[in-house]
C-alpha positions as CSV (number, residue, x, y, z in Angstrom):
1,M,72.3,-10.2,-75.6
2,S,69.9,-9.8,-72.6
3,F,66.5,-11.4,-72.4
4,S,64.8,-8.0,-72.7
5,Q,66.7,-7.2,-75.9
6,T,65.7,-10.5,-77.4
7,N,62.1,-10.0,-76.3
8,N,62.0,-6.6,-78.0
9,F,63.6,-8.0,-81.1
10,N,60.9,-10.6,-81.4
11,N,58.2,-8.1,-80.5
12,K,56.8,-10.6,-78.0
13,M,55.4,-9.7,-74.6
14,P,55.3,-12.1,-71.7
15,T,52.0,-13.8,-71.1
16,L,50.3,-14.3,-67.7
17,I,51.8,-17.7,-67.3
18,D,55.3,-16.2,-67.7
19,T,54.7,-14.1,-64.5
20,L,54.0,-17.1,-62.3
21,P,56.8,-18.2,-59.9
22,I,56.4,-21.9,-60.7
23,G,60.0,-23.0,-60.9
24,S,62.9,-22.6,-63.4
25,N,62.8,-26.1,-64.9
26,T,61.3,-25.4,-68.3
27,L,60.4,-29.0,-69.2
28,L,58.8,-29.7,-65.8
29,K,57.0,-26.3,-65.9
30,N,55.6,-27.0,-69.4
31,I,54.5,-30.5,-68.5
32,T,52.7,-29.2,-65.4
33,L,51.0,-26.4,-67.4
34,V,49.9,-28.8,-70.2
35,I,48.4,-31.2,-67.7
36,S,46.7,-28.3,-65.8
37,G,45.4,-27.0,-69.1
38,I,43.9,-30.4,-70.0
39,L,42.1,-30.5,-66.7
40,I,40.7,-27.0,-67.2
41,L,39.4,-27.9,-70.7
42,W,37.9,-31.1,-69.3
43,M,36.1,-29.2,-66.5
44,T,34.8,-26.6,-68.9
45,S,33.6,-29.2,-71.3
46,Q,31.4,-30.8,-68.6
47,I,29.3,-27.6,-68.7
48,R,26.9,-28.9,-71.3
49,I,23.3,-28.1,-72.3
50,N,21.7,-30.0,-75.2
51,L,19.4,-28.0,-77.4
52,F,16.5,-29.9,-79.1
53,F,16.8,-28.0,-82.4
54,T,20.6,-28.4,-83.0
55,P,23.1,-31.2,-82.8
56,V,25.6,-28.8,-81.3
57,P,25.4,-28.5,-77.5
58,V,26.1,-25.4,-75.4
59,T,29.3,-26.0,-73.5
60,G,31.9,-24.0,-71.6
61,Q,34.7,-25.2,-73.8
62,T,35.1,-22.1,-76.0
63,F,35.6,-20.0,-72.9
64,G,38.2,-22.5,-71.5
65,V,40.0,-22.6,-74.8
66,L,40.3,-18.9,-75.3
67,L,41.1,-18.1,-71.7
68,L,43.8,-20.7,-71.7
69,A,45.3,-19.5,-74.9
70,S,45.4,-15.9,-73.6
71,S,47.2,-17.1,-70.5
72,Y,49.6,-19.6,-72.2
73,G,50.5,-17.9,-75.4
74,S,50.6,-19.3,-78.9
75,K,53.0,-22.3,-78.8
76,L,52.1,-23.7,-75.4
77,G,48.4,-22.9,-76.0
78,I,48.1,-24.9,-79.2
79,F,50.2,-27.7,-77.8
80,T,47.9,-28.0,-74.8
81,I,44.8,-28.0,-77.0
82,F,46.1,-30.7,-79.2
83,S,47.3,-32.7,-76.2
84,Y,43.7,-32.4,-74.9
85,L,42.3,-33.6,-78.2
86,L,44.8,-36.5,-78.3
87,V,44.0,-37.8,-74.8
88,G,40.3,-37.6,-75.8
89,I,40.9,-39.6,-79.0
90,V,42.8,-42.4,-77.1
91,G,39.9,-42.9,-74.7
92,L,40.1,-40.5,-71.7
93,P,36.6,-39.0,-71.1
94,V,37.6,-35.4,-71.5
95,F,35.2,-34.3,-74.2
96,A,31.8,-32.7,-73.6
97,G,29.5,-34.9,-71.5
98,G,32.4,-37.2,-70.5
99,G,32.8,-38.5,-74.1
100,S,35.9,-39.8,-75.8
101,G,37.0,-41.5,-79.0
102,W,37.7,-40.8,-82.6
103,E,34.0,-40.6,-83.5
104,Y,34.0,-37.0,-82.1
105,F,36.1,-36.1,-85.2
106,S,33.4,-37.3,-87.5
107,G,30.3,-36.0,-85.7
108,A,28.6,-32.6,-85.7
109,T,31.2,-31.0,-83.4
110,A,34.4,-32.1,-85.2
111,G,34.9,-28.7,-86.9
112,Y,34.7,-26.9,-83.5
113,L,37.4,-29.2,-82.1
114,I,39.8,-28.4,-84.9
115,G,38.9,-24.7,-84.6
116,F,39.9,-24.9,-80.9
117,G,43.6,-25.5,-81.8
118,I,43.8,-22.8,-84.6
119,A,42.0,-20.3,-82.4
120,A,44.2,-21.0,-79.5
121,Y,47.3,-20.3,-81.6
122,F,45.8,-17.1,-83.0
123,V,44.6,-15.8,-79.6
124,G,47.9,-16.8,-78.0
125,L,49.7,-14.6,-80.6
126,L,47.5,-11.7,-79.8
127,A,48.2,-12.2,-76.1
128,E,51.9,-12.0,-76.9
129,K,51.2,-8.6,-78.4
130,G,49.6,-7.4,-75.2
131,W,45.9,-8.0,-76.2
132,D,45.2,-9.7,-72.9
133,R,45.8,-6.6,-70.7
134,K,43.0,-4.2,-71.6
135,P,39.3,-4.9,-71.6
136,F,38.7,-3.7,-75.2
137,L,41.6,-5.7,-76.6
138,V,40.5,-8.8,-74.7
139,I,37.0,-8.4,-76.1
140,S,38.5,-8.0,-79.6
141,S,40.8,-11.0,-79.2
142,M,37.9,-13.2,-77.9
143,I,35.6,-12.2,-80.8
144,L,38.3,-13.0,-83.3
145,G,39.0,-16.3,-81.6
146,N,35.3,-17.2,-81.5
147,A,35.1,-16.3,-85.2
148,V,37.9,-18.8,-86.0
149,I,36.1,-21.6,-84.0
150,Y,32.7,-21.0,-85.6
151,F,34.2,-20.7,-89.1
152,F,35.5,-24.3,-88.9
153,G,32.5,-25.5,-86.9
154,V,29.9,-24.1,-89.2
155,L,31.8,-25.2,-92.3
156,W,32.1,-28.8,-91.1
157,L,28.4,-28.8,-90.0
158,S,27.4,-27.8,-93.4
159,F,29.5,-30.5,-95.0
160,S,28.7,-33.4,-92.6
161,Y,24.9,-32.8,-92.6
162,S,24.8,-31.8,-96.3
163,I,23.0,-28.5,-95.5
164,G,23.5,-25.0,-96.8
165,I,25.8,-22.5,-95.0
166,S,22.8,-20.4,-93.9
167,K,21.2,-23.4,-92.3
168,A,24.5,-24.4,-90.7
169,I,24.8,-20.9,-89.3
170,S,21.3,-21.1,-87.8
171,L,22.2,-24.4,-86.1
172,G,25.9,-23.9,-85.2
173,L,26.3,-20.2,-84.6
174,T,23.2,-18.2,-83.9
175,P,22.0,-20.1,-80.8
176,F,25.3,-19.5,-79.1
177,I,25.8,-15.7,-79.6
178,I,24.2,-14.6,-76.4
179,G,26.2,-17.1,-74.3
180,D,29.4,-16.1,-76.0
181,I,28.9,-12.5,-75.3
182,F,28.5,-13.3,-71.6
183,K,31.7,-15.4,-71.7
184,I,33.6,-12.7,-73.5
185,L,32.6,-10.1,-70.9
186,I,33.7,-12.4,-68.1
187,A,37.1,-12.8,-69.8
188,A,37.4,-9.0,-70.4
189,T,37.1,-8.6,-66.6
190,L,39.1,-11.6,-65.5
191,L,42.3,-11.2,-67.7
192,P,43.1,-7.5,-67.0
193,G,42.2,-8.2,-63.3
194,M,44.7,-11.0,-63.2
195,W,47.4,-8.8,-64.7
196,Q,46.7,-6.1,-62.1
197,L,47.0,-8.8,-59.4
198,S,50.3,-10.1,-60.9
199,S,51.7,-6.5,-61.0
200,Y,50.7,-6.0,-57.4
201,F,52.5,-9.1,-56.1
202,K,55.5,-8.3,-58.3
203,F,55.6,-4.8,-56.8
204,D,55.1,-6.1,-53.3
205,K,57.9,-8.6,-53.7
206,N,60.3,-5.9,-55.0
207,N,59.6,-3.8,-51.9
């Protein structure tokens, strides 16, 4: 059975990362991608703005998580996110503001960190269905991914601060909507553009 036949049977389309000519050694390739993903998440987490009225800061993490998931797919995406969380727990300063340690999983942002992994898997699955190739589908994918992150983030915020859901929404969701719209629009431009670039180089190589 050929690769294309197997791919059709599983109804799984290649993700952006599958189009990159980065060697045939699968283990080495995956290790390289996971390390690169951790670095991307670390860099986006350093974009941090503290708001005086909420314990949840504005960061670039959600953008990094969802963009990485769309590029990596479900399995490699969630593995990379949980590897990032693990290295942060053991002490590497990869969390927002250069933070690290287990206390991040008992503070205000713990729910968002858990949501990152679940959203990465979900958005990765959508990318494997081709949702990373058209602007409208990218926007839809990112909205759904953000919804997963905020669901866990707001739920944990309500529990950990002993406040109602409506108050948790006003602290952990509402202040970030405008920024997330901006990030989603960037992704809706970036991902289809990267696919067009990938197709161009593939065509150029074949000719």
